[in-house]
matplotlib code that plots the C-alpha trace (Angstrom):
import matplotlib.pyplot as plt

x = [0.0, 2.9, 4.6, 1.3, 0.7, 4.2, 3.8, 0.4, 1.8, 4.8, 2.8, 0.0, 2.6, 4.6, 1.5, 0.6, 4.1, 4.0, 0.6, 2.2, 5.2, 3.2, 1.1, 4.3, 5.5, 2.3, 2.6, 6.3, 7.7, 11.5, 12.3, 11.4, 8.1, 9.9, 12.0, 8.8, 7.5, 10.7, 10.4, 6.7, 7.5, 8.2, 5.1, 3.1, 5.2, 4.9, 4.6, 0.8, 0.3, 2.6, 0.6, -2.7, -1.2, 0.1, -3.4, -5.0, -2.5, -3.2, -6.9, -6.4, -4.3, -6.7, -9.6, -7.7, -7.1, -10.6, -12.4, -10.3, -12.3, -9.6, -8.8, -5.6, -3.9, -0.6, 1.6, 4.6, 8.0, 6.9, 4.0, 1.3, -1.6, -1.6, -4.0, -7.2, -9.4, -13.2, -13.1, -10.9, -13.6, -16.3, -14.3, -13.4, -16.5, -14.6, -13.7, -10.3, -8.0, -4.3, -3.5, -0.1, 0.8, 0.7, -3.1, -4.1, -5.2, -7.7, -8.9, -9.6, -10.5, -7.8, -8.0, -6.3, -8.5, -9.0, -10.4, -7.3, -6.3, -3.3, 0.0, 1.9, 4.5, 1.8, 0.1, 0.9, 1.4, 3.6, 5.7, 6.0, 7.2, 10.1, 11.1, 9.1, 7.1, 3.8, 1.7, -1.7, -2.0, -5.5, -7.0, -10.3, -11.8, -14.4, -16.4, -18.0, -21.4, -19.9, -19.8, -16.8, -15.2, -12.4, -9.7, -6.9, -4.1, -0.6, 1.8, 5.1, 7.6, 8.0, 11.4, 12.5, 14.8, 17.8, 16.8, 15.5, 12.1, 9.0, 6.6, 4.5, 1.3, -1.3, -4.0, -6.8, -10.0, -13.1, -13.3, -16.1, -18.7, -16.3, -15.1, -18.7, -19.6, -16.6, -17.8, -21.2, -19.9, -17.7, -20.8, -22.8, -20.0, -19.9, -23.7, -23.4, -20.7, -22.8, -25.7, -23.6, -22.4, -26.0, -27.0, -24.3, -25.2, -29.0, -28.4, -26.3, -28.9, -31.8, -29.9, -28.3, -29.7, -33.3, -33.3, -31.3, -33.5, -36.6, -35.1, -34.7, -38.3, -39.6, -37.4, -38.7, -42.2, -41.7, -40.1, -43.1, -45.7, -44.1, -43.6, -46.9, -47.5, -49.8, -53.5, -55.7, -55.6, -51.8, -51.4, -53.4, -51.1, -48.0, -49.6, -50.1, -46.4, -45.2, -47.6, -46.3, -42.7, -43.2, -44.9, -42.0, -39.4, -41.3, -41.3, -37.6, -36.9, -38.9, -36.9, -33.7, -34.8, -36.0, -32.8, -30.7, -33.0, -33.3, -29.7, -27.7, -28.3, -30.9, -32.0, -29.1, -29.8, -27.7, -29.1, -28.4, -29.7, -33.0, -36.6, -39.1, -41.9, -40.4, -40.1, -43.7, -44.9, -42.9, -44.1, -47.8, -47.5, -46.1, -48.9, -51.5, -50.0, -49.8, -53.4, -55.3, -58.7, -57.4, -57.8, -54.7, -54.6, -51.3, -51.1, -47.9, -47.5, -44.2, -41.1, -39.5, -35.8, -33.6, -31.3, -33.2, -32.5, -34.7, -35.1, -35.9, -38.5, -40.1, -40.5, -42.1, -44.6, -45.4, -46.1, -48.3, -50.2, -50.6, -52.0, -54.3, -55.7, -56.2, -58.3, -60.1, -63.6, -64.1, -64.4, -63.1, -59.8, -56.5, -55.1, -51.3, -50.3, -46.7, -46.4, -43.0, -43.7, -41.3, -37.6, -36.6, -38.8, -41.5, -44.7, -46.1, -49.6, -51.4, -55.1, -57.9, -61.5, -61.4, -62.5, -60.6, -57.7, -58.8, -57.5, -55.7, -53.7, -52.5, -49.6, -48.1, -49.0, -45.3, -43.9, -42.7, -45.1, -48.2, -51.1, -53.9, -57.6, -59.6, -59.0, -57.9, -55.0, -52.6, -53.3, -52.7, -49.7, -47.4, -45.3, -46.6, -43.2, -44.3, -45.1, -42.2, -39.8, -41.5, -40.9, -37.2, -36.6, -38.3, -36.2, -33.1, -33.7, -34.1, -37.9, -41.1, -44.0, -47.5, -50.9, -54.5, -57.6, -61.3, -64.6, -65.5, -62.3, -60.6, -57.0, -54.1, -50.3, -48.1, -44.4, -42.2, -38.8, -36.0, -34.5, -31.0, -30.0, -29.0, -25.8, -24.5, -22.8, -25.0, -24.6, -22.1, -23.6, -24.3]
y = [0.0, 2.4, 1.7, 2.0, 5.4, 6.6, 5.7, 7.3, 10.5, 10.8, 10.0, 12.3, 15.2, 14.1, 14.0, 17.5, 18.6, 16.7, 18.3, 21.8, 20.9, 19.6, 22.8, 24.9, 22.7, 23.3, 27.1, 27.4, 24.5, 23.8, 24.1, 26.7, 26.3, 26.9, 23.8, 21.8, 23.1, 22.2, 18.4, 17.6, 14.0, 14.6, 16.6, 13.7, 14.0, 11.6, 14.3, 14.8, 11.1, 11.2, 14.1, 12.1, 9.1, 11.1, 12.7, 9.2, 8.2, 11.4, 10.7, 7.2, 8.2, 10.9, 8.3, 6.0, 8.8, 10.2, 6.9, 5.4, 4.2, 5.7, 9.4, 10.3, 13.6, 14.6, 17.7, 18.8, 19.5, 23.0, 21.7, 22.8, 20.4, 19.3, 16.3, 16.1, 13.4, 13.0, 10.6, 13.1, 15.8, 13.5, 12.6, 16.2, 17.9, 20.6, 20.9, 20.5, 23.5, 24.3, 24.8, 25.1, 22.8, 25.5, 25.9, 22.2, 21.8, 24.8, 24.2, 20.5, 20.4, 18.0, 16.9, 14.4, 11.5, 13.5, 16.5, 18.7, 20.5, 18.8, 20.7, 20.9, 18.4, 15.9, 15.8, 12.5, 14.2, 16.8, 14.1, 12.3, 15.6, 15.5, 12.0, 9.9, 6.8, 7.0, 3.8, 3.3, 6.7, 7.6, 11.0, 12.9, 15.3, 18.0, 18.7, 22.1, 20.7, 19.9, 16.0, 14.1, 11.4, 9.1, 8.4, 6.0, 6.3, 5.9, 8.6, 8.3, 10.6, 10.9, 11.2, 12.1, 9.7, 11.8, 11.5, 15.0, 15.4, 15.3, 15.7, 13.1, 11.3, 10.3, 7.7, 7.7, 5.5, 6.6, 4.1, 5.8, 3.2, 0.2, 1.6, 2.2, -1.4, -2.6, -0.6, -2.0, -5.5, -4.9, -3.6, -6.7, -9.1, -7.2, -7.7, -11.4, -11.7, -10.1, -12.3, -15.4, -14.2, -13.5, -16.9, -18.6, -16.7, -17.3, -21.0, -21.1, -19.3, -21.3, -24.7, -24.4, -21.6, -22.5, -26.2, -27.1, -25.5, -26.7, -30.3, -29.8, -28.7, -31.8, -34.2, -32.7, -33.0, -36.7, -37.4, -35.7, -37.7, -41.0, -40.2, -41.7, -38.8, -36.6, -36.5, -36.2, -32.4, -32.4, -35.1, -32.8, -29.9, -32.0, -33.2, -29.6, -28.8, -31.7, -30.8, -27.2, -28.2, -30.6, -27.7, -25.3, -28.0, -28.4, -24.5, -24.3, -27.1, -25.2, -22.0, -23.8, -25.3, -22.1, -20.4, -23.0, -23.0, -19.2, -18.1, -21.2, -21.6, -24.4, -27.2, -29.5, -33.2, -36.3, -38.8, -42.5, -45.6, -46.3, -47.6, -44.7, -47.3, -48.1, -44.3, -43.7, -46.6, -45.5, -41.8, -42.9, -45.1, -42.2, -39.9, -42.5, -42.7, -39.0, -38.4, -41.3, -40.3, -39.8, -42.3, -42.4, -44.9, -45.8, -47.5, -48.5, -49.5, -50.6, -50.2, -47.2, -47.8, -44.8, -42.2, -40.3, -38.6, -40.7, -38.2, -35.3, -37.2, -38.5, -34.8, -34.2, -37.0, -36.1, -32.5, -33.2, -35.9, -33.7, -30.8, -33.2, -34.6, -31.1, -29.9, -33.2, -33.5, -35.9, -39.4, -38.8, -40.7, -39.1, -41.2, -41.5, -43.1, -44.0, -45.0, -46.4, -48.1, -45.8, -46.6, -42.9, -41.4, -42.0, -40.1, -39.5, -38.0, -37.0, -36.4, -35.2, -34.2, -30.9, -27.5, -26.3, -24.0, -20.5, -19.8, -16.7, -18.6, -21.3, -19.2, -18.2, -21.4, -22.5, -19.2, -18.8, -17.6, -18.5, -20.3, -22.2, -21.2, -21.8, -21.6, -25.2, -26.2, -26.0, -22.2, -21.8, -24.0, -23.4, -20.5, -21.0, -22.5, -26.1, -26.2, -23.9, -26.4, -29.3, -27.6, -26.8, -30.6, -31.7, -29.2, -30.3, -33.9, -32.6, -33.1, -31.2, -30.3, -29.4, -28.9, -29.1, -28.2, -28.1, -28.5, -31.7, -33.5, -32.3, -31.3, -33.2, -32.6, -34.3, -35.0, -36.3, -37.5, -38.8, -42.0, -40.9, -37.7, -35.2, -34.0, -37.5, -40.0, -43.1, -46.0, -48.8, -51.6, -54.8]
z = [0.0, 0.9, -2.4, -4.3, -2.8, -3.3, -7.1, -7.3, -5.6, -7.8, -10.8, -10.0, -9.6, -12.6, -14.8, -13.7, -14.6, -17.9, -18.8, -18.3, -20.3, -23.1, -23.1, -23.3, -26.2, -28.1, -27.7, -28.1, -30.1, -29.7, -33.5, -36.1, -38.0, -41.3, -40.7, -40.1, -43.4, -45.2, -44.0, -44.2, -43.8, -40.1, -39.5, -37.9, -34.8, -31.8, -29.3, -29.5, -28.9, -26.0, -24.6, -25.1, -23.3, -20.5, -20.1, -19.9, -17.2, -15.3, -15.5, -14.3, -11.4, -10.4, -10.5, -8.3, -5.8, -5.9, -5.7, -3.0, 0.1, 2.4, 2.7, 0.9, 1.8, 0.4, 1.2, -0.8, 0.7, 1.7, 3.8, 1.4, 1.0, -2.7, -2.7, -0.6, -2.0, -1.8, 1.1, 3.0, 2.4, 3.8, 6.9, 7.7, 6.3, 4.5, 0.7, -0.7, -0.4, -0.5, 3.2, 4.9, 7.6, 10.3, 9.6, 9.3, 13.0, 12.7, 9.2, 9.5, 13.2, 14.3, 17.9, 20.2, 21.5, 24.7, 22.7, 22.8, 19.6, 18.0, 18.0, 14.7, 15.9, 16.7, 13.2, 11.5, 8.1, 9.5, 11.2, 7.9, 6.3, 8.8, 7.7, 10.2, 9.3, 11.3, 11.4, 13.0, 14.5, 15.9, 16.3, 16.3, 13.8, 14.8, 11.6, 11.0, 12.0, 15.5, 15.0, 16.1, 14.0, 15.0, 12.4, 12.1, 9.6, 8.3, 7.1, 5.5, 3.7, -0.2, -1.9, -5.4, -7.3, -6.2, -2.5, -2.0, -0.2, -2.3, 0.5, 2.5, 2.2, 4.7, 4.3, 6.9, 7.7, 9.6, 12.5, 14.5, 13.7, 14.2, 17.7, 18.7, 17.7, 19.8, 22.7, 22.5, 22.2, 25.4, 27.3, 26.0, 27.3, 30.6, 30.9, 30.1, 32.6, 35.3, 34.3, 34.6, 38.1, 39.1, 37.9, 40.0, 43.1, 42.5, 42.1, 45.2, 47.3, 46.1, 46.0, 49.3, 51.6, 50.9, 50.3, 53.5, 56.0, 54.1, 54.3, 58.1, 58.4, 56.4, 58.4, 61.7, 60.6, 59.7, 63.1, 64.8, 62.6, 63.6, 67.3, 68.3, 70.8, 68.6, 68.7, 65.5, 65.2, 65.7, 63.0, 60.6, 61.5, 60.8, 57.6, 56.4, 57.4, 55.3, 52.3, 52.5, 52.5, 49.6, 47.6, 48.6, 47.4, 44.2, 43.6, 44.4, 41.9, 39.3, 40.0, 39.6, 36.4, 35.1, 35.9, 34.2, 31.2, 30.9, 31.8, 31.2, 27.5, 27.8, 30.2, 31.0, 30.2, 30.6, 28.0, 28.6, 26.9, 28.6, 28.0, 27.9, 28.5, 31.9, 32.6, 31.8, 34.0, 36.9, 36.5, 36.1, 39.1, 41.2, 40.0, 41.0, 44.5, 45.0, 43.7, 45.0, 43.5, 40.1, 37.1, 35.0, 32.2, 30.4, 27.1, 25.3, 21.7, 20.2, 22.4, 24.0, 23.7, 23.0, 24.6, 27.4, 30.5, 32.7, 35.5, 33.2, 31.2, 34.4, 35.4, 32.0, 32.4, 36.0, 35.1, 32.2, 34.1, 37.1, 35.0, 33.2, 36.5, 38.0, 34.8, 34.2, 35.5, 38.5, 37.4, 33.9, 33.0, 32.0, 29.2, 28.7, 25.5, 24.3, 20.6, 19.7, 16.3, 14.4, 14.3, 14.5, 17.2, 19.9, 20.5, 24.0, 24.4, 27.6, 27.2, 29.5, 28.9, 30.9, 29.6, 26.6, 26.8, 25.7, 22.1, 23.2, 25.8, 23.4, 21.7, 25.1, 27.0, 27.2, 28.3, 31.9, 34.6, 32.6, 34.3, 32.8, 33.1, 36.2, 39.9, 40.7, 42.9, 40.0, 39.8, 43.5, 44.3, 41.3, 39.9, 36.2, 35.3, 34.9, 31.2, 30.4, 32.1, 30.2, 26.9, 27.7, 28.7, 25.4, 23.4, 25.1, 23.9, 20.3, 20.5, 19.9, 22.2, 20.9, 22.4, 20.9, 22.8, 22.0, 23.7, 21.9, 21.9, 25.1, 25.6, 24.3, 24.8, 22.2, 22.9, 20.0, 20.9, 18.6, 19.8, 19.4, 21.0, 18.3, 20.2, 20.9, 18.5, 17.6, 19.8, 18.6, 16.5, 18.2]

ax = plt.figure().add_subplot(projection="3d")
ax.plot(x, y, z, "-o")
ax.set_aspect("equal")
plt.show()
């Protein structure tokens, strides 16, 4: 780039000199006209074609300078600005003019990065005039409209073939937008760092400072319940304490899962080769035991072999079944169906005959802190995170979660899961 600009600068000045010389030749030819008339065979001289070629080269050089994406500024050996291209005009907000070095700061609004007017000895182009090679210098420009731009450039001296000074050239690029983008990126990274720090603190507080005392309360309630020294009313009070601690533990678990899914880049899962049919049977049996009056029916078709996080998928099934039981009319069954006929994926559906989910709620049903319609226990006891967590677990397995609801067909949640986890290599053959 430096060599190119040196050639362009020398060529630009040389072509200007050549143009002047050709003009002088046309007005004052170096030999008498009579001699030219005496020898007509030499009249088609080569000088006019040389002038035309020189003019073309000058035009090309001028186009290269003017249409450059970088500002190009050149001063002669006396410190007079000779070249100030279109990009330089745009960056500085002033038109080209022949300005002496002592007036550059005032004319072009040159400032240091802290806003101080640059001294003559600090100007990159002037330093190059004194023989210094200046690379990656950075300064500010205050344009006539008051806006500030940050420029970065390189300046170097120019020499004639005999070694004498021919001036200096400066190329500059407007870095205002790039630096602003870097600043915003740095701020975003800092926000992410703070969010990660907050996440770690939050998980530590919820996971340790809340769960530990809650576990102590539950353990004490269990000891009291089994002591044999309580009357009927005291047993009921202890039962309420245990139910409350279980509900709190469930809410804390949901908060932890929500934090991991929202701030940690997705719900963490640990897939292992397992049988989803067995996971379904265990989860349904637990639901029957925790809700004695509920009718939960399980039907399995095909096989459920695949790569699953058994604990997380048990959480999915328990949550969907619990919601279905809460919204299902008394005496109506909740039907859980696992279809494993396909070799690529399995489909799990949970259906109930309760009132339909309002159409306006369906698009946001899986967002956090959303609650279903009605005033049942699920609306009082939860935080509205259950379905959000269910969806995050399904997505972490590379699956899909959908819901359909109508007054005549009831509500069905459909989970589709690939048998092989998309982020793991396939299991070995045999």
